[in-house]
C-alpha positions as CSV (number, residue, x, y, z in Angstrom):
1,X,6.0,-16.7,44.0
2,X,9.6,-16.3,45.1
3,X,8.6,-13.4,47.4
4,X,5.9,-15.5,49.1
5,X,8.4,-18.4,49.5
6,X,10.9,-16.1,51.1
7,X,8.2,-14.7,53.4
8,X,7.2,-18.2,54.5
9,X,10.8,-19.0,55.2
10,X,11.3,-15.9,57.3
11,X,8.1,-16.7,59.3
12,X,9.4,-20.3,59.8
13,X,12.8,-18.9,61.1
14,X,10.9,-16.6,63.5
15,X,8.8,-19.4,64.7
16,X,11.9,-21.6,65.4
17,X,13.6,-18.8,67.2
18,X,10.6,-18.4,69.5
19,X,10.7,-22.1,70.5
20,X,12.5,-23.4,73.5
21,X,15.6,-25.5,72.7
22,X,13.6,-28.6,73.8
23,X,10.8,-27.8,71.4
24,X,13.3,-27.2,68.5
25,X,14.9,-30.6,69.3
26,X,11.5,-32.3,69.3
27,X,10.7,-30.6,66.0
28,X,13.9,-31.9,64.5
29,X,13.0,-35.4,65.5
30,X,9.6,-35.0,64.1
31,X,10.9,-33.7,60.8
32,X,13.5,-36.5,60.7
33,X,10.8,-39.1,61.1
34,X,8.7,-37.5,58.4
35,X,11.6,-37.5,56.0
36,X,12.2,-41.2,56.7
37,X,8.6,-42.1,56.1
38,X,8.5,-40.0,52.9
39,X,11.7,-41.8,51.7
40,X,10.3,-45.2,52.4
41,X,6.9,-44.4,50.8
42,X,8.8,-43.3,47.7
43,X,10.7,-46.5,47.6
44,X,7.5,-48.5,47.9
45,X,6.0,-46.6,45.0
46,X,9.0,-47.1,42.9
47,X,9.4,-50.8,43.8
48,X,5.8,-52.0,44.4
49,X,6.6,-55.7,44.1
50,X,9.3,-55.8,46.7
51,X,8.7,-56.9,50.3
52,X,9.1,-54.6,53.3
53,X,12.3,-56.4,54.1
54,X,13.7,-55.7,50.6
55,X,12.5,-52.1,50.8
56,X,14.3,-51.7,54.1
57,X,17.5,-53.1,52.6
58,X,17.4,-50.6,49.8
59,X,16.6,-47.8,52.2
60,X,19.6,-48.6,54.4
61,X,21.9,-49.0,51.4
62,X,20.9,-45.6,50.0
63,X,21.0,-44.0,53.5
64,X,24.5,-45.2,53.9
65,X,25.5,-43.1,50.9
66,X,24.3,-39.9,52.7
67,X,26.7,-40.0,55.6
68,X,29.6,-37.6,55.5
69,X,32.8,-39.7,55.5
70,X,34.9,-36.8,56.8
71,X,33.9,-37.4,60.4
């Protein structure tokens, strides 16, 4: 399993290297949006009784913890 995982990673890196800088940037935006939706979906499953406003509040509070304070 580990070999296949490594091979997939190698292919992904090759694919990224073959993309133009613009396409890589667009891919990063796409992945960022996907991660955000996945995070919010997880919060909604964990807290099914909360409103969207309350979920957003939790999301922003937890996201705040992710920023590197060294900058």
